[in-house]
C-alpha positions, 0 to 999 in steps of 0.5 A: 511826739516828735520834738520840733523847733516850733512853739507848741501852743497848749490851751488851758481851759480854766473855770473861775468862780465869780463872786456872785456864785456864777462860773465864767470860763476863760481860755488861755494859751501858753507858748512853749519853745521846744529845744532842737532834737540835736540837744539830746546827744548831750544828755543821757542816755545818748551820752554817757555824761550830762555834757550839756549840763556840765557846759552850763555849769562851767559857763556860770562858774567862769562868769562869776570868776571873770566878774570877780577878777576883773573887779580885783584887776587880777589879770593872770586869773582873769586870763585863765577863767575867760579862756574857759568861758570863751571856749565853752560859750563858742562851743554852743553853736557847734553843739546845737547848730540850730542855736547859732543865732542865740549866741553873740560871737561879737560880744565874745570877741569884745570880751576877749579883747578887753581881757587882753588889753586889761580894759577892766570896765569893758570886761564887765560891759561885755560880760553883762551883754553875754549874760543877757543872751544866757538869760534870754535862752534860759527863759525860752528853753531851760524849763522845757529842756529839763522836763524832757531830758532830766525828768524820770521816764516812768514808762521805762521802769518795771516793778516785780509783782511779789505774787507772780514774780513777773515784771509789770509796767510802772503804770500797771503797778500804780493801777494795782495800788489805786485799785486795792486802796479804793477797794479797801475804802469801799469795803469798809464803807459797806461793812464788808470787813473780810474783803476790806482786810484782803484789800488792805493786805494787797494794798500794803504788798503793792506798796512794798512791790512799788518800792523795789522800783525806786532803785531805778533812779535812787541809788541809796535807801534814804528816799525809799525809807522816807516814803516807804519806810517804817512810818508807812509800815506803822500806818498800815499796822494802825489801819489793820488794828482799826479795822479789827477794832471799832473802825473809828478814824479809818478814813482819817488814817487812810488820808494820812497815808495818802499824804505821807506816801502818795502825795509826797511822791506825786508832788515831786514826780507825777506833775513833771511826768505828766508835763513831759508826756505832753511835750514828747 
């Protein structure tokens, strides 16, 4: 969806279990302030660098330095860090014109004057007022902006199918994983052991294929190894052994695989991805 400078109302219907065993339905509305579209130019991929993030980091670091050097009455270092802060703070209205009303230029001017005149207590007062504008904006926009511009975009990720050597969408790859996992459990429950073995083999292969997509974001092997490394391979081997043996505990072992692999990744990525999909 198009991001507009409006509040998007998300209605969440919640079923609440009451003490007497009855069910009461309560509807809650949550208002989310969407950032202006112009902020996208300061994030990847529109920008080569995460300019907006670096601006925020510089502001936070400079504010800490100003606070410390005002307390120490160290004018030389205070000049250095206040200049950094004021340059970055005043740039916000230029970077995102729609947020010009979110900043407080008069307090920026008062901070600059206090630094120049070495009015130490006034420096702290002005800095505190400016900090309030930061907190207010963060409360309204930070979480949603991070979801929109910092979360992985899985619709842009492709997975190579090891059987056909074709690239498939991440969604189709995940559907294949789910289908083979459920096929395995169904076949086991119905004592169709040959079919269960085929589904298990396909399930393991689909998981290995899925691992090839991790490099789209993760540039090292640590994350992939943690989710799809030796521990996961061992779990598949144990499932295969149980299938060929007395089959006791297959359901428990499959649940363990779901926790070690699926839940770990979903807990980080899927919830945020689903939220981002609602906001776009």
